[in-house]
C-alpha positions as CSV (number, residue, x, y, z in Angstrom):
1,M,-5.3,-20.2,32.2
2,N,-6.7,-18.3,29.3
3,V,-7.2,-14.5,29.6
4,A,-8.8,-11.9,27.5
5,I,-7.3,-8.4,27.7
6,I,-9.3,-5.5,26.3
7,P,-7.3,-2.3,26.1
8,A,-9.5,0.8,26.6
9,R,-7.8,4.1,27.5
10,G,-9.9,7.1,28.2
11,G,-8.0,9.7,26.1
12,S,-9.2,9.1,22.5
13,K,-8.8,12.3,20.5
14,R,-10.2,11.7,17.0
15,I,-13.5,10.3,18.4
16,K,-14.3,11.6,21.9
17,K,-14.8,8.8,24.4
18,K,-14.5,6.4,21.6
19,N,-14.4,3.2,23.7
20,I,-17.7,3.8,25.4
21,R,-19.6,5.9,22.8
22,L,-22.9,4.4,22.0
23,F,-22.8,2.1,19.0
24,C,-26.2,1.0,17.8
25,G,-27.6,1.6,21.3
26,Q,-24.9,0.4,23.6
27,P,-21.3,1.3,24.6
28,I,-19.1,0.0,21.9
29,I,-16.7,-1.8,24.3
30,T,-19.6,-4.0,25.5
31,Y,-19.7,-5.9,22.2
32,S,-16.2,-7.2,22.8
33,I,-17.0,-8.1,26.4
34,Q,-20.1,-9.9,25.4
35,Q,-18.5,-12.0,22.7
36,A,-15.6,-12.8,24.9
37,I,-18.1,-14.2,27.5
38,K,-20.1,-16.0,24.9
39,S,-17.0,-17.8,23.5
40,G,-16.7,-19.6,26.8
41,V,-12.9,-20.0,26.5
42,F,-11.7,-17.5,29.1
43,D,-10.9,-17.9,32.7
44,R,-10.7,-14.1,33.1
45,I,-11.8,-11.2,31.0
46,I,-9.9,-8.0,31.9
47,V,-10.3,-4.5,30.7
48,S,-7.1,-2.5,31.0
49,T,-8.0,1.2,31.4
50,D,-7.0,4.4,33.0
51,D,-10.6,5.8,33.0
52,D,-13.1,5.4,35.9
53,E,-16.1,5.7,33.6
54,I,-14.8,2.9,31.3
55,A,-14.1,0.8,34.3
56,T,-17.6,1.1,35.6
57,I,-19.2,0.3,32.3
58,A,-16.9,-2.7,31.7
59,K,-17.7,-4.2,35.1
60,S,-21.4,-3.7,34.7
61,Y,-21.2,-5.9,31.5
62,G,-19.3,-8.7,33.2
63,A,-15.6,-7.8,32.7
64,E,-13.0,-7.4,35.5
65,V,-11.0,-4.2,36.1
66,P,-8.6,-5.5,38.7
67,F,-6.0,-2.7,38.3
68,K,-5.8,0.9,36.9
69,R,-3.6,1.2,33.9
70,P,-0.5,3.4,34.7
71,K,-0.4,6.9,33.2
72,E,2.8,6.0,31.2
73,L,0.9,3.3,29.4
74,S,-2.1,5.5,28.5
75,G,-0.7,7.9,26.0
76,D,-1.3,8.3,22.3
77,I,1.9,6.4,21.2
78,V,1.8,3.4,23.5
79,G,1.5,0.2,21.6
80,T,-1.0,-2.6,22.3
81,V,1.8,-5.1,23.1
82,D,3.1,-2.9,25.9
83,V,-0.4,-2.7,27.4
84,V,-0.9,-6.5,27.2
85,N,2.6,-7.1,28.6
86,H,1.7,-4.9,31.6
87,A,-1.5,-6.9,32.2
88,V,0.2,-10.3,32.0
89,N,3.0,-9.2,34.3
90,W,0.4,-7.9,36.8
91,L,-1.4,-11.3,36.7
92,Q,1.9,-13.2,37.2
93,E,2.9,-10.9,40.1
94,N,-0.5,-11.8,41.7
95,G,0.1,-15.5,41.5
96,E,-1.7,-16.3,38.2
97,S,-0.2,-18.7,35.6
98,V,-1.2,-17.5,32.1
99,D,-1.0,-19.8,29.1
100,Y,-2.9,-18.1,26.3
101,I,-3.8,-14.4,26.0
102,C,-6.3,-12.8,23.6
103,C,-6.1,-9.1,23.1
104,I,-9.5,-8.0,21.9
105,Y,-9.9,-4.4,20.7
106,A,-12.6,-2.3,22.5
107,T,-13.9,-0.9,19.2
108,A,-14.5,-4.2,17.4
109,P,-18.3,-4.5,17.3
110,F,-18.1,-7.2,14.6
111,V,-16.0,-9.6,16.6
112,R,-17.7,-13.0,16.9
113,A,-17.4,-15.6,19.7
114,K,-17.0,-18.3,17.1
115,D,-14.0,-16.6,15.6
116,I,-12.4,-16.2,19.0
117,K,-12.8,-19.9,19.6
118,I,-11.3,-20.7,16.2
119,G,-8.4,-18.5,16.9
120,L,-7.6,-20.4,20.1
121,E,-8.1,-23.8,18.6
122,R,-5.8,-23.0,15.7
123,L,-3.1,-21.7,17.9
124,V,-3.2,-24.6,20.4
125,T,-2.9,-27.2,17.7
126,S,0.0,-25.4,16.0
127,E,3.6,-24.6,16.9
128,K,3.1,-20.9,16.3
129,I,3.1,-18.0,18.7
130,F,0.1,-16.0,17.6
131,S,-3.1,-16.1,15.7
132,F,-5.1,-13.1,14.6
133,T,-7.8,-12.0,12.2
134,V,-7.1,-10.8,8.6
135,T,-9.2,-10.1,5.6
136,T,-8.5,-9.5,1.9
137,F,-8.0,-6.1,0.3
138,P,-11.0,-5.3,-2.0
139,F,-8.7,-4.1,-4.8
140,P,-5.2,-5.3,-5.9
141,I,-2.7,-3.3,-3.9
142,Q,-0.2,-4.0,-6.7
143,R,-2.1,-1.5,-8.8
144,A,-2.1,1.3,-6.2
145,L,-1.8,4.9,-7.2
146,R,-0.2,7.9,-5.4
147,I,-0.6,11.6,-5.8
148,N,2.8,13.2,-6.2
149,N,4.0,16.7,-5.2
150,Q,2.7,18.2,-8.5
151,E,-0.8,16.7,-7.6
152,Q,-0.4,14.3,-10.5
153,L,-1.4,10.6,-10.3
154,E,1.3,8.0,-10.7
155,A,1.5,4.3,-10.3
156,I,3.4,3.0,-7.3
157,W,4.3,-0.2,-9.3
158,P,3.9,0.8,-13.0
159,E,4.7,-2.7,-14.1
160,N,1.4,-4.0,-12.7
161,I,-1.0,-1.4,-14.0
162,E,-1.8,-3.3,-17.2
163,K,-2.2,-6.6,-15.5
164,R,-5.5,-8.2,-14.9
165,S,-6.7,-8.4,-11.2
166,Q,-6.9,-12.2,-11.4
167,D,-3.3,-12.4,-12.4
168,L,-2.1,-10.6,-9.3
169,E,-1.5,-12.2,-5.9
170,E,-4.4,-11.8,-3.4
171,T,-3.2,-9.8,-0.4
172,Y,-4.5,-9.4,3.2
173,H,-4.5,-6.9,6.0
174,D,-5.0,-7.0,9.7
175,A,-8.7,-7.0,10.5
176,G,-8.2,-5.3,13.9
177,Q,-10.4,-7.5,16.0
178,F,-8.4,-9.8,18.2
179,Y,-4.9,-11.3,18.7
180,W,-4.3,-14.6,20.4
181,G,-0.9,-15.3,21.7
182,K,1.1,-17.6,23.9
183,S,2.2,-15.7,27.0
184,V,5.9,-15.8,26.0
185,G,5.0,-14.1,22.7
186,F,3.6,-11.0,24.4
187,L,6.1,-11.0,27.3
188,E,9.1,-11.3,25.0
189,K,7.5,-9.0,22.4
190,Y,7.9,-11.4,19.5
191,S,7.0,-10.2,16.0
192,M,3.4,-10.8,15.4
193,F,3.3,-9.9,11.7
194,S,5.5,-12.7,10.6
195,S,5.6,-16.5,10.0
196,Q,5.1,-17.0,13.7
197,S,1.4,-16.2,13.3
198,I,-1.6,-18.1,11.9
199,P,-4.3,-16.2,10.0
200,I,-8.0,-16.3,10.9
201,I,-9.5,-15.2,7.6
202,L,-12.7,-13.1,7.9
203,P,-15.1,-12.0,5.2
204,R,-14.8,-8.2,4.4
205,T,-18.4,-7.8,5.3
206,I,-17.6,-8.0,9.0
207,V,-14.4,-5.9,9.0
208,Q,-14.3,-2.1,9.5
209,D,-11.7,0.1,11.1
210,I,-13.2,2.8,13.2
211,D,-10.9,5.7,13.4
212,T,-13.0,8.6,12.0
213,E,-16.7,9.8,12.2
214,E,-17.1,8.5,8.6
215,D,-15.8,5.0,9.7
216,W,-18.2,5.1,12.7
217,S,-21.3,5.9,10.5
218,R,-20.3,3.2,8.0
219,A,-19.8,0.6,10.7
220,E,-23.2,1.3,12.2
221,L,-24.9,0.9,8.8
222,M,-23.1,-2.3,8.2
223,F,-24.0,-3.6,11.7
224,K,-27.7,-2.8,11.2
225,V,-27.8,-4.5,7.7
226,L,-26.1,-7.6,9.1
227,N,-28.5,-7.6,12.0
228,L,-25.7,-8.7,14.4
């Protein structure tokens, strides 16, 4: 069985009610639910939440909320893997055999059904444990600067400052959309950011972290331009 787990706690601090705030006209979590449904690869699409309002919205858009997330897994410092681990254990305790799990973030309005499908296909045909989305940094990180205690600029890697961009290795970062994994990977908490994972490379035009009001505004402008 293939299961989508969408973590969505109710206590977001930086952006109030972040997981159900309206994004271009609809609660932001609903984009993840809709694309999961559209992908056609899931037997169950479950939202893990501690919040009744989130649960009601999630169910109205076609997701399941078969349990309420425990309070100890709803704090600021609880990791995604722990939340997914809890959901998978709940499924197994209720007689379900889970093969592949996809954790889809609730605030990922750019997630696409076709990428979800590609992530599963690449994982199934490999010997790896995980597959997840990444994208390139827009500027060579090897030429990064810091501001020191004297408020002066300095190069983190001075040896790279004079090098041309094209002579430096291209680097990637987590796109923060979805994470496919074999059940053992989540249950045993294997390292995801390692050679055990396959990258699903996305264009930067559909990647945007949403952690601040500025991020939110930028993401809505991008979404409208792309006409998604």
